[in-house]
N, C-alpha and C positions, 0 to 999 in steps of 0.2 A: 416591621423591618424598614431600614433606611431607604432601600430601593423602592419599596412600595409607597412610602410616604412621598418620595420624590415624584413618582408617577402620578399619584393622586393630586399633589399640589400643582403639577404641570397641567393636569386635566382641568382643575378648577380655574387656573389662570387663563387657559385657552378658552374656557366657556365664558368667563367674565369679560375677557378682552379678545374678541375674534381675531384681531390682528396679531396677537401674541404668537410668535413662532413663524408667522407667514413670511416675513422678510428674509429669514434665514433660508427657507426653502426656495424662494424665488431668486435670491441674489447670490447664493453660494452654490448653484448648480454647476455641472461640469463645463458648460459653455458660456457661463456668465463671466463678466470681467473680474479679474482677481482682486482689484482694489476695492470692490464692494464688500468683500468678506472682512469686515473690520472688527467684529465682536469676537473676543477670545472664547468662543463657545465650541464644544466638541462637535456640534452638528455642522459648523462651518468647515472644520477640518475634514470631516467625513465627506461632506458634499463635494469638496474640491477634488477628491479622488474617485468619485463615482464614475463608473464606466457606463456609457449609453450605447445602445445597439441600434443601428440604422440600416436602411437600404436606400440606394439611389439608383434611379433608372438611367443607365448609360447605354445609349444606342440600342434601346429595347431590351437590355439585360439588367436584371436587378442585381446590383453589386452590394454586398453586405460589408459594413465596416464598423469597427469599434471606435468610440471617440470619448475622450476625457480631457479635463483640464480647461483653463480659461480660454475663452474665444479669442482674446487679444494676446495670448501668450505666444512665444516662439513655437513654430510648428515642428513636430517630430513625426516623420512618416515612417511607419514600420512595415517592412515588406517581408512576408514569410517565405518559408522554403517548402520543399517536398518532404513528405506527403501530407503536410499539416495545413494550417490556415492561421488566421489571426489568433486562434486559440493558443498558439505557442507564446503569445505575449500577454496572456491573461493576468499573470502575476506581476509582470513588470510595469504595465501601464499605470496602475494606481500609485506606484512608487515614484512616478515622474509627473503625475497630473497636478501636483501642488503648484507647479509653475508652467509646465509645458502643455501645449495643445496637441495631444497625441491622436493621430489618425492611423488606424490599422485595418486595411481592407483585406477581403478574401478575393483572390482572382476567380473569375468564372471557372466553374468546374471544381472548385475547392470550397471547403467549409460551407457556409450558409449562403453563398452566392448562387445564382442560377447556373445550371449546367446545360446550356442549350445544345441541341443536336449539332454534331460536327458539320452537317450539311449547311448550316446557316450561321456558324460562328467559327472563325479561324483561331484554333488553339495554337498560338505562337507567342514567343516572347515579345516580338515586335507589337503584336496586337494587345498583349497585356499592358505594355508600356503606354499605349494609346488610351486604354481603358482607365488606367490610374491617372494619367494626365487629365483626362476629361473629368474624372471624379474630383481631383484637386481644383480644377477650374470651377466646378459647380460649388465647391465648398469655399471658394475664395482664397485658397492657399497659394500665395505667390512666392514665398520663400520658405525653405524647409531644410532641416537636417534629415538625412535618410539613414535608417537602420536597415542594412541588407543582410539577409541570411540565405544561403543556398540559392534557390530560384530568384530570390529577391535581388541578387546582385545583377544579373543581366537585365532585369526589369528596371531596377533603380538606375543603373549606369546608362541605359538607353534614355531615361528621363534626363539624366545629367548632360548627355550629349545634345539633347534637344533644347534644354533650358539651363545651360551652365551657370547663368547668373542667378538662378534661383536656389542653388544648392549652398547651404550655409555650412554644412559639416557632414562627415561620413562616420557612421558606426558600422564596422564590418565584423560580422560574426560568422565564420566559416562560409564566406561568400567569395567565390573565386573570380579572378580576372587575369590569371596567369596560367600558362600551360604546365608549369611546375606543379600546380595543384591537382592536375588530372593524372592520377597514378594508375596502378594496376586495376583497380575497381572499375575503371572506365573502359577497359579493353573491349568487353562485349558490346558496350554502347557505341564505341568508335567503329566496331565492325559493322554495326547497323547503319551508322552514318555512311560508311563506305559502300555497303551493299544493302540498299533499303528493301530487301526481299521479305516476303511473308515469313520465311524461315528465321531470318535474323530478328524480325519483330517478335515472333512468338517466343524466341529464346529469352526475351527480356520480361516475359510475363511474371517471372518470380519476383520482380521488383515491386509489384503491386500486391504481393501476397501478405498475409498476416504475419508470417515469420519474418519477412523482410522489414516490415514496418516496426515490429518489436525490436529487431536488430538495430535499427537506426537510433532507437532511444536508449538501448542498454549497452551496446558495444562501446568499449573504451571507458566505461564508467567504473570507478574503483569499487563503489558500493551500489550495486543495482537495486538494492532494497530502498534506496532514496527516490527511485523513479516510479511514479504512480502508473499502474497498468491502464488507468483511465486514458492516458495519452494515446497509446496505440490502439486501444479498443475504439476510442472516439474517431481517430483518423481512419481506421480500417472500415468502420461502418459507412463513412462517406465515400471512401474509395470503392466500396462494393456496390454503389448505386448503379443501376442499369446504364450501360454505355460508358461508364467512367474509366474502365480499363483502357479502352481505345483512346480516350482523351489523353490519358497519361502517357500512353505509348506514342501518340502524336507529338507530345511535348518533348519526350526523350529524343525523338528524331529531330525535332526543331532545335534542340540544344546545339546541334552542329552549327547553327547560324551565329551562335554566341562567340565561338572561338575566333573567327576572322575579325571580330570587333575588339578583341583584347587589345591590339595596338592602339585603337582609338580611345578605349577606356583609359589606357595607361597615359596617353597624351593628355587627356583631360586631367588626370592626377597631376602631371608635371606642370601643365600650363596654368591651371586654376589653383593648384596647391591648396585644396580645402583642408581645414583642420580634420584630422582623422584619428579615430580610436579603433584599434584592431583587437578584438577579443576572440581567441581561437581555441576551440577544443583540440588539443594537440594529438589526441588519440583517434581522431576522426579518420575512418578509412575511405570516406567519400571524397573529401577535399583535404589532401595531405598538408601537413604543417609547412612544407616548403612553399605552398601557395600563400601563406601568411607572411613569411619573411620576404617574399618577392615584392610585396607592396613597398617595402622600404627603399627599393631602387628608385621608385618614382615619387614616393612620399617620405623622404628621409626624416622629416620632423614628426611623423606619425607616432602615436603612443601605442606600443604593442604589448599585449599581455597573453602569454601562452598558458592555457588552463589545463589542468590534469583531468580531462574529461573527454567526452565524445562529441558526436555531431550536434545534438541538441543541448548545448552547454547551459542554456537558461534553466533547464529542468534540474540540473545538478549544482550549478554555481551561481544562482541568482543572488545569494547573499554577498558574493564577491563582485558580481557584475553590476548590480544596480547602483551601488555607491560610486563605482568608476564611471558609469554612464552619467549619473547626476553631476558629478564633479566636472566631467568633461564638458557637458552642455552648459553648466554654469560658467565655465571659463570662456566658452565660445560666445555666450550671451551676456557677459558682464558689462 
């Protein structure tokens, strides 16, 4: 067979010439310079999109992150939402890694990052922003486009307020910065903000249940058979770790600190006017579509696409979203 012959010939050449194939592996890895990948070989193309999995020690906490693309490429920082992790970007990252240095961390308490006890780690959006900032400093990322989704918005926008000069562009996917985006689904959470009682807290326990996690993936999707159950099974297994329920309820309470910052976020949009691509699952019951249109008040030149899907738009519409994101970043970095 032709395939077998190809493999045999490759093995013979590798044996006869020890350096055969080595330069491809060493020069076309995910954090090597893109210009080194000069030979039109399939292995180069494959290596350029390889995702690597790392951990970094940030203030005594092991923070997990996915990384792909050329080390000298424009940085794209992907910030995930609730109740998932960088896992939500697993299919998108390779589609951008031909040119962009993609960094997608898990916040402490999410995904593969440590989940330290609440007595020694502050589970707050302000602290998450500090953790991500420290990670970027450790990785030497001084300028970056930010993809924000759900929880990623208050984390990413806090970074933007701290380092406005570092933000090259915004990709917003169901990430809120306007009160219009907080509709009826937020009423029990707002009640908890108003009265931080144990009763109000316990009333939100359903938000970390398996049924709720599945709902976030399937609600608003026209064809739920397109959504792999691996998503909510994976997320729920991590949510169900000992102590994690309280971590998530702490974060829901701390979400109250984000709303007073909305005017500052909006001022950043107006004053810095970063290029912005808004991709919004219009059937999302968590962040209403009104929250997407509100961005246009402060970013009138933003490119807005309303997608006929729900909260986790990437699971349903990646074939639409990936080309839009690539085209947008290419225009920003031309």
